[in-house]
ZATIMI-799447 format. One record per residue (C-alpha): x, y, z; residue in one letter. Coordinates in steps of 0.05 Angstrom, whole numbers, plus 5000, padded with zeros to 4 digits. Layout:
% residues N
    x    y    z resn
    X    Y    Z    A
...
END
This chain:
% residues 816
    x    y    z resn
 1117 7729 5186    M
 1050 7766 5176    S
 1040 7838 5191    V
 0992 7821 5246    D
 1042 7777 5283    R
 1093 7829 5276    V
 1046 7879 5301    H
 1027 7835 5361    A
 1099 7822 5380    A
 1117 7895 5383    L
 1104 7932 5449    P
 1055 7990 5454    D
 1084 8053 5434    P
 1087 8110 5483    P
 1042 8169 5478    L
 1068 8224 5430    Q
 1052 8297 5420    S
 1017 8320 5358    E
 1079 8353 5329    E
 1118 8288 5337    E
 1060 8251 5304    N
 1065 8298 5243    R
 1140 8289 5236    E
 1131 8215 5245    E
 1077 8212 5192    E
 1121 8250 5144    K
 1181 8204 5156    A
 1138 8141 5149    F
 1109 8172 5085    G
 1178 8180 5056    N
 1195 8109 5078    A
 1133 8081 5045    F
 1148 8120 4982    A
 1217 8089 4980    E
 1192 8018 4997    L
 1142 8024 4941    E
 1196 8042 4892    S
 1223 7978 4862    V
 1289 8012 4841    E
 1315 8031 4911    L
 1347 7980 4960    P
 1304 7968 5022    L
 1359 7954 5073    G
 1379 8026 5083    T
 1305 8048 5089    T
 1288 7995 5141    L
 1350 8009 5181    R
 1334 8083 5183    S
 1264 8066 5209    I
 1287 8019 5263    Y
 1347 8055 5284    D
 1313 8124 5288    D
 1279 8122 5355    Q
 1252 8069 5404    P
 1187 8034 5389    N
 1188 8064 5319    A
 1182 7997 5289    H
 1115 7982 5323    K
 1085 8048 5299    R
 1116 8034 5229    F
 1082 7968 5227    M
 1016 8000 5248    E
 1023 8052 5193    K
 1043 7996 5145    L
 0979 7955 5161    D
 0938 8017 5153    A
 0970 8032 5085    R
 0961 7959 5063    I
 0887 7961 5082    R
 0879 8025 5044    N
 0909 7994 4982    H
 0866 7933 4987    D
 0804 7978 4990    R
 0827 8013 4928    E
 0840 7947 4892    I
 0773 7922 4912    E
 0742 7984 4885    K
 0783 7980 4820    M
 0759 7904 4812    C
 0688 7922 4825    N
 0690 7976 4775    F
 0720 7932 4718    H
 0687 7864 4735    H
 0631 7873 4683    Q
 0683 7891 4631    G
 0721 7828 4648    F
 0662 7784 4642    V
 0645 7817 4575    D
 0716 7806 4551    A
 0714 7731 4569    I
 0650 7724 4533    T
 0680 7755 4471    E
 0741 7712 4477    L
 0702 7649 4477    L
 0667 7673 4414    K
 0733 7686 4381    V
 0762 7618 4399    R
 0729 7583 4342    A
 0753 7635 4293    D
 0821 7629 4323    A
 0824 7553 4312    E
 0801 7563 4241    K
 0854 7616 4231    L
 0905 7571 4261    M
 0889 7518 4209    G
 0895 7569 4154    Q
 0960 7595 4181    V
 0986 7523 4187    T
 0967 7509 4114    D
 0996 7575 4092    T
 1060 7559 4129    N
 1065 7492 4097    R
 1054 7518 4029    R
 1104 7575 4045    L
 1155 7525 4068    Q
 1149 7485 4006    E
 1154 7548 3963    A
 1214 7573 4002    G
 1257 7512 3996    R
 1284 7535 3929    E
 1291 7605 3955    V
 1328 7578 4016    T
 1375 7540 3970    A
 1389 7600 3927    Q
 1397 7641 3990    T
 1450 7594 4014    E
 1484 7596 3947    E
 1481 7672 3950    V
 1511 7671 4020    I
 1566 7625 3996    R
 1580 7670 3937    C
 1579 7731 3982    R
 1631 7696 4028    I
 1673 7681 3966    Q
 1664 7751 3943    Q
 1685 7778 4010    R
 1746 7730 4012    N
 1765 7754 3943    M
 1759 7827 3963    A
 1803 7812 4024    T
 1852 7775 3981    T
 1854 7832 3930    V
 1864 7882 3986    E
 1922 7841 4014    K
 1950 7831 3945    L
 1947 7906 3934    Q
 1989 7914 3995    L
 2038 7860 3973    C
 2044 7879 3899    I
 2082 7945 3913    P
 2131 7906 3955    V
 2141 7854 3899    L
 2145 7909 3848    E
 2198 7947 3889    M
 2238 7882 3899    Y
 2233 7868 3825    S
 2257 7939 3812    K
 2313 7926 3861    L
 2335 7865 3822    K
 2333 7903 3756    E
 2374 7960 3787    Q
 2425 7910 3811    L
 2430 7877 3744    E
 2436 7943 3709    S
 2490 7963 3761    K
 2449 8024 3786    R
 2471 8011 3855    Y
 2457 8078 3884    Y
 2385 8074 3861    A
 2382 8002 3888    A
 2403 8027 3956    L
 2347 8079 3954    K
 2298 8024 3934    T
 2322 7981 3992    M
 2311 8039 4040    E
 2240 8048 4015    Q
 2227 7973 4022    L
 2252 7974 4093    E
 2218 8036 4116    K
 2154 8038 4076    V
 2134 7975 4040    Y
 2156 7915 4081    I
 2128 7941 4148    P
 2057 7939 4116    R
 2061 7866 4103    V
 2115 7844 4151    S
 2075 7785 4177    H
 2083 7749 4109    Y
 2139 7698 4104    R
 2164 7724 4037    F
 2172 7793 4066    C
 2212 7765 4123    Q
 2257 7730 4072    I
 2264 7796 4035    M
 2281 7835 4098    A
 2334 7783 4115    E
 2362 7786 4044    N
 2370 7863 4041    L
 2434 7867 4087    P
 2468 7814 4043    R
 2451 7854 3981    L
 2479 7917 4013    R
 2546 7883 4026    E
 2547 7858 3954    E
 2535 7928 3930    I
 2592 7952 3975    K
 2639 7900 3948    E
 2618 7912 3876    I
 2625 7988 3883    S
 2693 7979 3916    M
 2714 7933 3860    S
 2692 7986 3809    D
 2731 8039 3848    L
 2793 7994 3844    K
 2784 7987 3770    D
 2776 8062 3764    F
 2840 8075 3804    L
 2877 8026 3759    E
 2847 8059 3697    S
 2862 8131 3719    I
 2934 8112 3732    R
 2938 8089 3661    K
 2900 8149 3632    H
 2936 8202 3676    S
 2987 8210 3619    D
 2933 8229 3569    K
 2897 8275 3618    V
 2962 8310 3635    G
 2982 8315 3561    E
 2915 8349 3545    T
 2919 8398 3604    A
 2992 8417 3587    M
 2975 8425 3514    R
 2917 8472 3534    Q
 2964 8512 3580    A
 3015 8518 3524    Q
 2962 8542 3476    Q
 2939 8592 3527    H
 3010 8617 3536    R
 3022 8620 3461    T
 2956 8658 3452    F
 2974 8708 3508    N
 3041 8720 3475    S
 3006 8734 3409    A
 2957 8780 3442    V
 3014 8818 3475    A
 3049 8826 3407    K
 2985 8851 3376    Q
 2974 8899 3432    A
 3045 8924 3426    S
 3036 8937 3352    T
 2968 8971 3361    G
 2927 8919 3324    H
 2895 8884 3382    Y
 2829 8853 3374    T
 2792 8826 3435    K
 2788 8750 3425    P
 2733 8703 3441    M
 2779 8659 3481    Y
 2772 8623 3548    S
 2810 8569 3582    L
 2780 8535 3642    N
 2802 8467 3667    G
 2733 8451 3694    R
 2683 8477 3642    T
 2672 8467 3568    H
 2693 8529 3529    T
 2716 8545 3460    H
 2778 8583 3436    N
 2762 8639 3388    G
 2827 8659 3356    L
 2825 8703 3295    M
 2873 8671 3243    I
 2890 8709 3180    E
 2902 8664 3120    D
 2943 8678 3057    D
 2884 8711 3023    S
 2875 8761 3078    G
 2809 8734 3102    E
 2799 8722 3177    E
 2767 8658 3200    E
 2752 8636 3272    E
 2784 8571 3293    A
 2738 8539 3346    D
 2766 8482 3385    E
 2731 8448 3442    E
 2769 8448 3506    V
 2771 8379 3535    L
 2768 8371 3610    T
 2787 8314 3656    A
 2714 8294 3658    Q
 2714 8286 3582    D
 2773 8240 3583    L
 2758 8201 3646    V
 2692 8169 3671    D
 2687 8190 3743    F
 2621 8155 3754    S
 2653 8096 3794    P
 2679 8147 3844    V
 2613 8184 3850    Y
 2574 8120 3855    R
 2619 8089 3906    C
 2619 8154 3947    L
 2543 8156 3946    H
 2536 8083 3964    I
 2582 8088 4022    Y
 2548 8151 4044    T
 2480 8119 4042    V
 2507 8060 4080    L
 2537 8105 4133    G
 2606 8084 4119    D
 2634 8145 4082    R
 2694 8154 4127    E
 2719 8085 4110    T
 2711 8100 4035    F
 2749 8168 4042    E
 2806 8137 4081    N
 2814 8081 4029    Y
 2810 8129 3969    Y
 2862 8177 4000    R
 2908 8120 4020    K
 2906 8091 3949    Q
 2918 8157 3916    R
 2977 8170 3960    K
 3006 8104 3938    K
 2992 8122 3865    Q
 3024 8190 3876    A
 3087 8157 3899    R
 3089 8111 3838    L
 3076 8169 3791    V
 3134 8208 3821    L
 3183 8152 3809    Q
 3219 8169 3744    P
 3248 8121 3692    Q
 3322 8107 3699    A
 3337 8134 3628    N
 3287 8193 3633    M
 3344 8244 3622    H
 3363 8215 3555    E
 3304 8242 3514    T
 3254 8298 3522    V
 3198 8246 3514    E
 3219 8216 3581    G
 3212 8283 3616    Y
 3146 8295 3579    R
 3115 8231 3602    R
 3138 8242 3672    Y
 3105 8312 3673    F
 3042 8287 3637    N
 3031 8235 3690    Q
 3039 8282 3748    I
 2996 8335 3717    V
 2942 8282 3701    G
 2944 8259 3773    F
 2934 8328 3802    F
 2882 8348 3750    V
 2840 8287 3770    V
 2849 8305 3843    E
 2828 8377 3831    D
 2766 8352 3795    H
 2749 8305 3852    I
 2759 8362 3900    L
 2709 8407 3864    H
 2661 8352 3841    A
 2653 8318 3909    T
 2639 8344 3978    Q
 2695 8324 4025    G
 2722 8261 3989    L
 2786 8300 3985    V
 2802 8366 4017    T
 2846 8424 4000    R
 2889 8407 4058    A
 2897 8335 4030    F
 2912 8359 3959    T
 2964 8411 3988    D
 2997 8357 4028    E
 3002 8314 3965    L
 3028 8370 3925    W
 3080 8390 3975    N
 3106 8318 3978    M
 3103 8313 3904    A
 3138 8381 3893    L
 3196 8360 3938    S
 3205 8295 3900    K
 3198 8327 3832    I
 3252 8378 3849    I
 3299 8325 3874    A
 3286 8282 3812    V
 3297 8341 3764    L
 3360 8362 3800    R
 3388 8291 3793    T
 3368 8278 3722    H
 3382 8347 3694    S
 3454 8340 3718    S
 3460 8281 3670    Y
 3440 8325 3610    C
 3497 8346 3566    E
 3455 8369 3506    D
 3435 8442 3514    P
 3375 8431 3467    D
 3349 8376 3514    L
 3361 8423 3574    V
 3321 8478 3538    L
 3266 8429 3523    E
 3266 8409 3595    L
 3260 8483 3616    K
 3202 8493 3569    N
 3168 8430 3597    L
 3178 8456 3669    I
 3148 8524 3651    V
 3087 8491 3619    I
 3082 8443 3678    F
 3084 8499 3726    A
 3036 8542 3688    D
 2988 8484 3682    T
 2987 8469 3756    L
 2986 8540 3776    Q
 2922 8544 3736    G
 2892 8493 3781    Y
 2913 8531 3844    G
 2976 8494 3861    F
 3037 8538 3886    P
 3095 8531 3838    V
 3144 8583 3862    N
 3195 8528 3880    R
 3194 8504 3809    L
 3212 8572 3782    F
 3267 8574 3835    D
 3289 8507 3808    L
 3292 8537 3737    L
 3350 8581 3761    F
 3389 8518 3779    E
 3369 8487 3711    V
 3391 8551 3678    R
 3460 8542 3710    D
 3460 8472 3682    Q
 3436 8497 3614    Y
 3494 8549 3614    N
 3543 8493 3632    E
 3519 8450 3573    T
 3522 8512 3528    L
 3591 8526 3551    L
 3613 8454 3536    K
 3581 8458 3467    K
 3613 8523 3452    W
 3680 8500 3476    A
 3677 8448 3422    L
 3654 8500 3372    V
 3713 8546 3392    F
 3763 8489 3389    R
 3738 8470 3318    E
 3744 8542 3296    I
 3817 8547 3323    F
 3835 8481 3290    E
 3808 8502 3222    L
 3839 8570 3225    D
 3898 8583 3180    N
 3925 8639 3226    Y
 3938 8688 3170    S
 3905 8753 3151    P
 3839 8751 3116    I
 3845 8761 3040    P
 3789 8802 3010    V
 3783 8798 2935    E
 3722 8840 2924    T
 3680 8894 2957    E
 3625 8844 2969    E
 3670 8798 3006    E
 3694 8857 3048    Y
 3622 8877 3063    K
 3607 8805 3082    H
 3666 8803 3132    V
 3646 8872 3160    V
 3573 8849 3168    S
 3595 8790 3210    R
 3647 8828 3251    F
 3650 8902 3271    P
 3718 8917 3237    F
 3737 8989 3225    H
 3805 9010 3199    D
 3811 9078 3167    T
 3873 9061 3126    E
 3844 8997 3097    I
 3778 9032 3083    E
 3815 9088 3044    K
 3846 9035 2999    Q
 3804 9033 2936    Q
 3838 8975 2902    D
 3826 8902 2915    F
 3850 8852 2938    P
 3861 8873 3010    K
 3882 8839 3072    K
 3847 8848 3138    L
 3895 8839 3196    P
 3856 8788 3236    M
 3847 8715 3213    S
 3783 8680 3195    Q
 3771 8656 3265    S
 3756 8725 3291    V
 3689 8738 3255    P
 3670 8665 3269    Q
 3684 8673 3345    I
 3646 8737 3345    Y
 3587 8706 3310    T
 3588 8646 3355    Q
 3588 8690 3417    V
 3526 8725 3390    K
 3494 8656 3377    E
 3510 8638 3448    F
 3476 8700 3472    I
 3413 8680 3431    Y
 3416 8610 3459    A
 3422 8636 3529    S
 3363 8683 3517    L
 3319 8625 3497    K
 3324 8600 3569    F
 3301 8665 3595    S
 3236 8666 3555    E
 3172 8651 3595    S
 3207 8656 3663    L
 3164 8714 3684    H
 3226 8756 3696    R
 3237 8829 3685    S
 3281 8857 3630    S
 3333 8877 3680    T
 3338 8806 3706    E
 3344 8776 3638    I
 3396 8828 3620    D
 3435 8808 3681    D
 3429 8734 3664    M
 3453 8744 3593    L
 3512 8785 3616    R
 3533 8736 3670    K
 3526 8676 3621    S
 3566 8714 3568    T
 3620 8732 3619    N
 3626 8658 3635    L
 3633 8643 3561    L
 3688 8694 3553    L
 3725 8687 3618    T
 3721 8611 3624    R
 3705 8575 3560    T
 3737 8621 3507    L
 3794 8638 3555    S
 3808 8565 3567    S
 3807 8548 3493    C
 3855 8605 3479    L
 3900 8584 3533    Q
 3898 8512 3510    N
 3909 8536 3437    L
 3969 8577 3457    I
 4001 8519 3495    K
 3993 8470 3436    K
 4061 8448 3409    P
 4043 8457 3336    H
 4027 8530 3347    I
 4088 8567 3322    G
 4112 8640 3329    L
 4073 8662 3268    T
 4009 8632 3295    E
 4022 8664 3362    L
 4030 8731 3331    V
 3966 8723 3295    Q
 3932 8701 3358    I
 3955 8766 3393    I
 3927 8807 3334    I
 3861 8766 3337    N
 3852 8778 3412    T
 3865 8852 3403    T
 3808 8857 3352    H
 3762 8813 3394    L
 3777 8857 3454    E
 3758 8918 3415    Q
 3693 8884 3393    A
 3668 8873 3465    C
 3634 8939 3468    R
 3593 8918 3408    Y
 3572 8855 3445    L
 3549 8899 3503    E
 3508 8940 3453    E
 3481 8876 3423    F
 3456 8853 3492    I
 3426 8922 3504    T
 3388 8920 3440    N
 3359 8853 3458    I
 3338 8870 3530    T
 3326 8944 3524    N
 3362 8956 3589    V
 3407 9015 3588    S
 3481 9000 3604    P
 3480 9060 3651    E
 3433 9024 3699    T
 3464 9019 3768    V
 3463 8943 3775    H
 3481 8927 3703    T
 3535 8874 3698    T
 3595 8892 3652    R
 3626 8843 3605    L
 3694 8817 3625    Y
 3719 8804 3554    G
 3772 8856 3559    L
 3809 8820 3615    S
 3796 8753 3579    T
 3831 8776 3516    F
 3885 8814 3554    K
 3901 8750 3593    D
 3902 8708 3529    A
 3946 8761 3494    R
 3993 8762 3554    H
 3995 8685 3551    A
 4010 8688 3477    A
 4063 8739 3489    E
 4093 8695 3542    G
 4089 8635 3497    E
 4123 8675 3441    I
 4180 8691 3490    Y
 4184 8616 3510    T
 4181 8591 3439    K
 4232 8641 3415    L
 4279 8621 3469    N
 4266 8548 3453    Q
 4283 8562 3381    K
 4346 8597 3403    I
 4364 8536 3446    D
 4354 8491 3385    E
 4403 8533 3345    F
 4454 8535 3403    I
 4450 8459 3410    Q
 4477 8457 3338    L
 4538 8496 3361    A
 4603 8455 3351    D
 4662 8494 3378    Y
 4732 8465 3378    E
 4751 8489 3446    W
 4824 8473 3438    G
 4834 8508 3372    M
 4899 8547 3366    A
 4867 8605 3329    E
 4799 8625 3302    S
 4771 8613 3234    D
 4765 8688 3220    G
 4689 8684 3211    R
 4630 8673 3254    A
 4602 8603 3266    S
 4548 8578 3218    G
 4498 8560 3270    Y
 4499 8632 3296    L
 4490 8663 3229    M
 4429 8617 3218    D
 4404 8638 3285    L
 4410 8711 3270    I
 4377 8704 3202    N
 4320 8666 3236    F
 4313 8723 3287    L
 4313 8775 3231    R
 4256 8742 3193    S
 4217 8728 3257    T
 4222 8802 3279    F
 4198 8823 3212    Q
 4132 8784 3228    V
 4130 8822 3292    F
 4117 8887 3256    T
 4042 8874 3264    H
 4046 8866 3338    L
 4040 8925 3386    P
 4108 8959 3395    G
 4121 8938 3465    K
 4108 8865 3450    V
 4158 8864 3394    A
 4209 8903 3433    Q
 4201 8857 3493    T
 4207 8794 3449    A
 4269 8823 3417    C
 4300 8840 3483    M
 4281 8774 3514    S
 4312 8737 3453    A
 4378 8775 3459    C
 4382 8766 3533    K
 4368 8692 3528    H
 4419 8685 3471    L
 4470 8723 3514    S
 4456 8680 3574    T
 4461 8616 3533    S
 4526 8635 3504    L
 4553 8652 3575    M
 4528 8585 3600    Q
 4562 8552 3542    M
 4628 8582 3564    L
 4619 8565 3638    L
 4592 8495 3625    D
 4621 8451 3680    T
 4631 8393 3630    E
 4677 8441 3589    L
 4745 8432 3621    K
 4793 8469 3575    Q
 4787 8530 3530    I
 4841 8557 3485    S
 4851 8628 3468    M
 4836 8610 3397    G
 4767 8585 3419    A
 4758 8651 3457    I
 4774 8689 3394    Q
 4723 8647 3354    Q
 4672 8658 3407    F
 4685 8733 3405    N
 4670 8733 3331    L
 4602 8703 3345    D
 4586 8754 3398    V
 4606 8808 3350    I
 4553 8784 3301    Q
 4503 8785 3358    C
 4522 8856 3374    E
 4516 8876 3302    L
 4447 8845 3299    F
 4427 8884 3362    A
 4453 8948 3332    S
 4415 8938 3267    S
 4349 8954 3303    E
 4313 8890 3284    P
 4251 8918 3318    V
 4240 8993 3317    P
 4230 9034 3380    G
 4295 9018 3419    F
 4331 9080 3443    Q
 4406 9083 3432    G
 4443 9019 3446    D
 4391 8992 3493    T
 4386 8925 3456    L
 4463 8919 3454    Q
 4465 8920 3530    L
 4436 8849 3529    A
 4508 8826 3508    F
 4546 8873 3554    I
 4567 8819 3603    D
 4595 8776 3549    L
 4629 8835 3516    R
 4664 8857 3578    Q
 4684 8784 3596    L
 4713 8771 3526    L
 4748 8839 3524    D
 4780 8823 3591    L
 4808 8756 3563    F
 4824 8782 3493    M
 4862 8843 3518    V
 4887 8805 3578    W
 4877 8869 3619    D
 4878 8837 3687    W
 4916 8891 3721    S
 4862 8942 3703    T
 4807 8894 3724    Y
 4838 8878 3791    L
 4854 8951 3804    A
 4785 8980 3786    D
 4745 8922 3815    Y
 4687 8949 3854    G
 4691 9018 3823    Q
 4629 9046 3788    P
 4672 9071 3732    T
 4707 9004 3723    S
 4717 8984 3651    K
 4697 8912 3669    Y
 4641 8928 3717    L
 4597 8873 3690    R
 4649 8817 3699    V
 4637 8775 3760    N
 4703 8749 3796    P
 4674 8680 3798    A
 4657 8680 3724    T
 4725 8705 3706    A
 4756 8653 3754    L
 4719 8595 3723    A
 4739 8613 3652    L
 4809 8628 3672    L
 4815 8559 3707    E
 4795 8529 3640    K
 4851 8566 3603    M
 4899 8547 3660    K
 4887 8475 3647    D
 4902 8486 3574    T
 4969 8518 3593    S
 4987 8457 3637    K
 4971 8409 3579    K
 5023 8447 3535    N
 5073 8450 3595    N
 5127 8408 3558    I
 5132 8458 3502    F
 5117 8519 3543    S
 5180 8512 3585    Q
 5222 8530 3526    F
 5184 8596 3513    R
 5197 8648 3563    K
 5133 8688 3545    N
 5092 8626 3558    D
 5124 8615 3624    R
 5110 8687 3644    D
 5039 8680 3622    K
 5030 8616 3663    Q
 5056 8652 3724    K
 5012 8710 3712    L
 4952 8665 3704    I
 4969 8633 3771    E
 4977 8701 3803    T
 4909 8725 3775    V
 4875 8661 3797    V
 4898 8672 3868    K
 4876 8743 3869    Q
 4808 8724 3838    L
 4799 8668 3889    R
 4812 8719 3943    S
 4758 8765 3912    L
 4708 8707 3909    V
 4722 8687 3980    N
 4715 8758 4001    G
 4647 8762 3968    M
 4624 8696 4000    S
 4647 8715 4070    S
END
């Protein structure tokens, strides 16, 4: 639609004021400016024109036509102004046309020649392009290979580490491959295969390291003996060295040594040793540790591997479980361990080796084993060790073996105490072992004492020269003023040779008992108390038992018993010297409040009393042997006029025996003599009153009276000095009064004075007199055929019957 038609179609605009016309002009001017701008959209502008006010589009069209005409006039003016120039330009252009065609030909020719010349260049250029592409591809390949080569190198390194069993380093390499190298080239197939292979390699490493650990555990079980032996030897050297230092310090010649003992470090012992030439040289010896004897790398390696793999707890539990099993195996002793010291030494070496290894693991690793775990193991082991030692030590009968066991226990305790394990219960156990040691010593010394007693000749010791005398006195504290005053030799010492031997052996026992007290970390007072108690046991139990058994032996006669009494007297006097001997050893004053006294005095007194009793018994047995030889003719008419032979032999025996008793204490000899006389009197009385003896004649009574007279003469001869008056004769007073009664036939006096303190026959019992009279009555009846012709005999028979009746009445009166 043209502008004119648009303009004709529009209605006439209404008349407007001048102000409105100016505003409208301004608005249309802005609209034309927008319309002439090719960058703005026209829709919004046209809508604002048509929607602004009524009939605005008509006026707009008018303004638009006016503006178009104005532009046309300007264009026309511009064309008129430049028309001549345009004509001139066309003219010039026509002139140039020919030159242009000529130039076109030249250009075409040049182009042809250029194309021909550029074909080789083009070919070379294509070759260059191809080479550049290859170069670029090579650079890309090199770049990719540079990314892959580290992966391959690390994987190759991993293989080498696995082949050389450097598993911990291999795990670190795997970690680097997974976290650093493989992610860079993860899209390659070979990297994916590598990544898939790494978990399998880890499991193989775990299995291999666990296998190495099992081999290590098996190896350490075999090498624990050597580890323990080394540790205990070092502890013993340390203890010996400390003892030497203490002695040097006590003598004032102490030199500070270059010495160190540490179970976890390498040190050297510097001990100054003085040789025979007086020069001092330093003996350096390297101290071996558990790490020197055992390769712990499998444990460290396995621990690191499981730690890296995040499975440390599994490894710790497995290791502790296996070590607990090994501990139980180590603590199982051999059945014959108690037979030799080597059995105990191997047992202790294995245990020490086990705990030395555990202590090293405790300090060399972080948490593989804990102090609580080792303490638990040690407490379990300690209970088992104590039970084993109690059982096996009870089988030991050799004191030397028990002493060796004690020394091993001390070294064992000192060794483990050096590693921080509590060992107080072991030292408590040593007190039980000490009792066992004392028991074995007592058994050994019992054999020694028995041998001494068996070899003793039970006679005084003859001394031929002064050297022999000094030798005896040096072995036994003998002091006798009278013997010392004697200038001439030979001499005789009152005791037998067993006395100095017994005294020497008691001192040897004290030394042997003292050996056990060494290294027990006990005070001098405690050691003194232990020595005194063990010596008391030796005296009161062992020696006393040996003496009692000796005294009871049938081949020990009266002479030997007398010598035993003399020996025990001298041993009793020597007890105070034994106390001084112990005091000199322990340096503990006997005046100390809790000092135990020796009970030797009571021991030897008891032995002496037993010997005295045995003397009385054997003397009585000997008397009985003589009495068994008696052969009385009880029906004899009259006596032989002399004492019986057996009785004279008995009296001679008693005289010689009591002469030996002169070396005994006075009361012992007197008691023995009185006992013998009483027993003889009693035996003779029993012979008269024997129930198997039915008849006794007056002649037999007279013969018996002669024998009793000899007994009385023996008693009055004072066979043992010290009796007052007729004390010894009183032993036969019962017999004497009974025989006097029958010999004098003084029944009227007996019956009249019976029961009176002044009675002449006070010691005659009516029952005794009745029994003897009944035997004589039977004899009278036997001779009744002849006695009826003798009036005296008939009167006597009547008297006997009368006396019998009276005696029976007295006996019945006593029993009622």
